[in-house]
C-alpha angles and dihedrals in degrees: 000000000000117000110229116245111252118238119252113273095027116149117270117252113250101219120107116237135221130252090242091053091052091046095052095047092047091047091058089050090048090055097046110027104107126163109061135270099319092049089048089060087055093050090047093051092049092051105033101032107026104029106029101020093216087150137358131252094263093052091045092051089049091054091048090051092047093051091048087059094052125073117247135047106341097196093049090048091052089052092048090049093050090049092049092049091048101045109003127259093317086057089055091052091046091051091052096045095048095044094046104037100074095054094039093053092046092050094048090051089049092049094050099040109032126065099185127017122172117187098165095107100034110131094203090055089054087051091054090054089051090051087055089057091056094044094050093043090053091049092049092048094050096043092045092056091054103034102036104042097145139048094256095056093041088055091048091051092050092049091048092051092048094050093048092048091051096046109033103193134119089236090057090055091053092047091049090054091048090050090048090053092050093048092046091050091054101037108028108053119187111209099183125046112239117186117204119218094251090058092056096054120104119237094199096243138061146191098323095055090043091055091048090051092054091048091049092049095054093035093058092043089058101033101047097063090046092049090047091057091050096047137050093210108134092204089060091051090052093049093047094051096049096039089055091048091054093045104048106041120092118201097027123213114063092003091072095058099085092050093047090048091054089050098050109022100042093056090049096247089136138353128264089247092053090049093051093045090054091048090053091051090049089062091058098055130070124243133047124343088225086075082078085082089070090058091049093048091050096056102025117126100240118080132278100054133144116061093337093053090046092054092047094049093045093048094045095052092050100042091084090055093054092047093047093048092046088052095047112032098069091056093039093054091055097041097050092063093063114102094231091049090047089054089054090047091057087063091044091053091054091047091051089054088053091050091052091048089053092047091048088061099038123054100354101051098030093052096045111033105068102141140017092266090058091053091049091052091047091050092050091048091050091051090052090053101039104031105025097034091227113175113260093238091057091050089052090055092047092049093048090052091045092050091052090049091050091050091050095049099042 
């Protein structure tokens, strides 16, 4: 018997889940979530909010806003947070491992086995980009209906999108969210406290662990470069480079590439061509772009490399995310139930919709819709998602096949 798909905005189910449940759901997302960080947020919303109702749209928007504030890969951090809220901290780790492993393994295999790999003219890859357009558009449409229900918040979302499109920096995104919070606090009062289900869940740790996490985050950021100067251990150099990359980049995804390049190409660990080839391969696999670090660790000059180097690089670039979330989520879950904070979060929700609208245009739309046939395929994919409630993974397959067909016929 098929379970009917819940409608957007339905109340979250109260039961607590298991680590295995979180792992299996995240693994499916890790195998099917093409299109980059913004598209991942669409896939997550479709699975966690619409289909499984682990949390509601407001709680999901709050998590997206929080992870936009923090350095590191925003989409991966949202997935970790959802897993932690569903099944405790082990659930967060399971969500990360399952979502990241498929792309990391594929990129390591590519790095070890393939000398040259050009995806620039692949029709199926163009189809995957078109699928991302449909996924993000569906996410924007659903979130907008729930988070911008009045003229004031629609206007705020439009202003946020305009500002971000004019000034395309990670700092601008953070400032837009801050401004949205301030406007919401002043203009959207909440008289009665309403606690969403996600806010009532226990994470399994509190202030003491959160304080230790913050100390560890800054302590490693300071201590690793010093230790690297005092030691010739190549493993330490690898950990330092990737830990710093995961700690200092806001926005995640493509934003991290310049910093990673300076860490691995400048010292001569690998060539510019090898770096670009790996980046091209990273566009062809599902899951987070930060899995690119596994490829780099596998072929980097300093020992260890291979599978060991891949595991070290992948772990090092994600350690900051776990520490930051452990240091933030306990406070966030308590703060967001306060009426004044909820007022601010109404503005944040509208600002997040604006950010997604801007991202839908650039880079998702501009990199995928290059001809009328592309638009037709995107429109069909959107209809499958929004009208026919087709699972996102099936739409990805349809779009990939359609992209290959378009490339063959044109």
